[in-house]
N, C-alpha and C positions, 0 to 999 in steps of 0.2 A: 470396521467389521471385516475388512479384507485380511486374509491369512490368520484369523483368530480361531479357526476351527470350531465355530459356534454350532455347526451341525452335530458335533460330538457332544457338546454341552446340552443341546436340545434332546438328543437321544438318551443321555444320562438322566435328564430331568423326567423324561417319560418313564424310564425304569423306576426311578425313585417314587414318583407319584402313583405308580401302580400299587404300592404298598402303603404310602403315606401322602395323602393329597395336600398336606400343608407346605410342602416344599415350594419355593419360589425362586425365580431367576430374574435378576435385574441386569439388563444389557446396557452398558454405558458405551456409547459410540454410535456411529452412523457410517453409511457407505453404500456402494452400489448393490450389495447383497441384502440389504435390509428387507426389501419386499419379499424376496425369495425365502429368507430365513423366517419371516413372520408366517408365510404360507406353510413352510415346513413345520413350524410349531403347531399350527392349527391341524395339519394332517396327522401329527403325532398325538393330538389330543391334549396338548399342554398350552395352547394359546392363552387361556385365562391365567395360567401360572407365570407367564413371562411378561415382564414390564419393560417395554422398549423406551428407555430413558432418553436416548439421543445423545448427541455430542455435548459434553460438558468439559469446561476447561478451568473454571474458577474453583478454588478450594472450597469456598463457601457453598457452592452448588454441589460439589462432590461429597462433602463431609457427611450429610445426612444418609447418603447411600452406604458409605463405608461404615458409619456408626451403627447402622441397623442390620448389617450383614453378620453372618456366623462364620463365613470363610470367603476367601477370594478365589474364584475359579477362572483360570485362563488356559484353555486347552491348546492354544497356539503358541507361537514364539513370544515369550514374555520379555519385557524390558524394565524400564523405570517403575512401572505400575507395581512390580513386585515389592520394591522398597516403600512405595507409597502405602500399599496394603499393610506391610509390616508396621509402619508408623501408626496405623490405626489399631494395631494389635490383632490383625487378621491372619490366621494361618493361610498359606497359599497352596493351592493345588494346581499343578501344571504338568505337562508331559515331561517324561524323563530323558528325552533326547537332547542332552545339554548342549551339544554342538550346534543345534538349530535355534538356540536362544540367543539373546543379547548378553553382554558381559555381566549384567546384574544377577544372572542366575547363580553366580558364585556365592551369593548371600544365602541361598536356599540350602538348608540342611535336612535331608530326608529324615522324617520322624522327629526332627528337632523343632523346626519352625514352619514346616510344611510337608507336603507329600507330593510324590510324582506317580504317574501312571504311564503305561505304554501309549505312545502317541496314536490317536485314532481309536482307542479302545473305550467305547462308551460304557461298557459294563464295568471295567476297572475304574473309570472315573466315578461312576455312580457308587461303587463300593467305597472309594476314598471319601466321597462327600458324606455318605451315610455314617462312616466311621467317625469323622470329625463332628458331624452334627448330632450324632446319636449318643455320644459319650462326653458329657460336659467337663468332666475332670481331664480327659484327654485333650479336648478342644482348648481348655483353659491353659494347659501346659504348653501347647503349641503357640497359643496367643501370647503368653508371657515371654516365650523365647523369641517370637517375632519382634516384639517391642524391644527386648534386650538387644537384639541384633542391630537395630537401627540406632538405638541410644548409645551403644558402646563401640560398635565396629564401623558403622557407615555414617559417621558424623562429618561435618565440614572440616574439623581439625584433622581427623583421620585421612580424609581425602587430600588435604594439603600436605600432610606428612608423606603420603604415598607419591604424590606428584613431585614433591621436592626430592625424594629419594630417586625417582626415575630420572629427573633432570640431572642430578649429581652423577648418577651412573652413566648417563649419556655423555656428560662432560669428561669423564675419565677415559672414555674410548678415544683412541687416536685414529683420526681419519687415515685411510689408506692413501698413499701418494700415487697419483696417476702418472703414467709416463707422458712426457711431453710429446705432443704431436709433431711429426716432421712437417716442415713447411716447404 
């Protein structure tokens, strides 16, 4: 839960549930901020809407949570979980400061397979969540594109092709000759 910006997600949930009490947030992970964040959820009045799942690592344990979700929200710096969510056909909503993310952010296409919001802006995050969850046709389109992204672009074969191309490009580079040191 470190650096996940979950305070922003909790504030967004509070805004969403003010109009629609059916919204829920499942937090997968654990860390030193867990107790503080649970207290913050209670203070915001969304304690009952947050399910603190804890740390899960096995796909069999994670799958039910991904399969029951409408979207994947990660308000902090995202990494491989973006591709994992896409694999389950979940649109991803994360902040738009791309340089603060891990390299996997390259797979996210704004309005195609996910959405971004200004980092730290709970109102904008709530708006994106409401847009995805409130329009099934829109959500389905994002979900289909999320699945297509991992099924056609982020495959093992594609990764091997890109790795091989990088190795071949590196082999074509000639190392610079360093001057001999005087003895």
